TORKOL-28204 format. One record per residue (C-alpha): residue number from 1; residue in three letters; x, y, z. Coordinates in pm, whole numbers. Layout:
<rs>
R  resi  resn       u       v       w
R   NUM   ala       X       Y       Z
...
</rs>
This chain:
<rs>
R  resi  resn       u       v       w
R     1   met     738    6143   -7090
R     2   lys     959    5878   -6932
R     3   thr    1249    5969   -7162
R     4   gln    1232    6331   -7049
R     5   met    1221    6222   -6686
R     6   leu    1527    5999   -6743
R     7   gln    1715    6286   -6913
R     8   lys    1630    6518   -6625
R     9   thr    1751    6259   -6374
R    10   val    2080    6211   -6560
R    11   asn    2129    6589   -6573
R    12   asn    2064    6616   -6199
R    13   ile    2314    6338   -6126
R    14   ser    2576    6505   -6345
R    15   lys    2525    6837   -6164
R    16   leu    2569    6662   -5829
R    17   leu    2890    6497   -5953
R    18   gln    3022    6834   -6074
R    19   thr    2943    6993   -5740
R    20   gly    3086    6707   -5535
R    21   phe    3406    6644   -5728
R    22   gly    3484    6993   -5859
R    23   ala    3679    7078   -6172
R    24   met    3964    6830   -6120
R    25   gly    3731    6546   -6029
R    26   ala    3519    6612   -6337
R    27   ser    3802    6494   -6563
R    28   val    3835    6174   -6359
R    29   val    3462    6103   -6377
R    30   ala    3451    6187   -6749
R    31   gly    3743    5952   -6813
R    32   phe    3566    5675   -6626
R    33   phe    3243    5712   -6825
R    34   thr    3420    5730   -7162
R    35   ser    3644    5433   -7086
R    36   thr    3572    5100   -7257
R    37   glu    3685    4906   -6951
R    38   ser    3423    4795   -6699
R    39   phe    3632    4875   -6390
R    40   leu    3806    5176   -6242
R    41   asp    4185    5151   -6258
R    42   ile    4304    5312   -5936
R    43   met    4673    5274   -6022
R    44   val    4673    5551   -6284
R    45   pro    4936    5813   -6197
R    46   gly    4792    6133   -6054
R    47   lys    4850    6498   -6140
R    48   arg    5014    6748   -5909
R    49   ile    4827    7074   -5860
R    50   asp    4896    7382   -5651
R    51   val    4612    7513   -5439
R    52   val    4571    7822   -5225
R    53   phe    4321    7832   -4938
R    54   leu    4219    8166   -4796
R    55   ile    4021    8235   -4484
R    56   cys    3929    8589   -4391
R    57   arg    3755    8684   -4068
R    58   ile    3616    9032   -4038
R    59   ser    3526    9135   -3686
R    60   gln    3188    9304   -3653
R    61   phe    3112    9252   -4024
R    62   thr    2744    9347   -3996
R    63   glu    2817    9673   -3817
R    64   thr    3091    9760   -4066
R    65   thr    2866    9704   -4369
R    66   asp    2585    9902   -4206
R    67   cys    2820   10201   -4184
R    68   leu    2912   10172   -4548
</rs>
């Protein structure tokens, strides 16, 4: 019973970490947990990524979808 509750808790924590850190942060967290060192080395070189942000505003969206 307590083992199942502990497994469920660990699963919930891992889901929260995935949600909070995203895909790129998941590799950082995974590297930290699989590391044999007991501290987080913050001087590891980073990786450059390209990101695109998109924001779209549709005026009168509700009325437009009602017509469709």
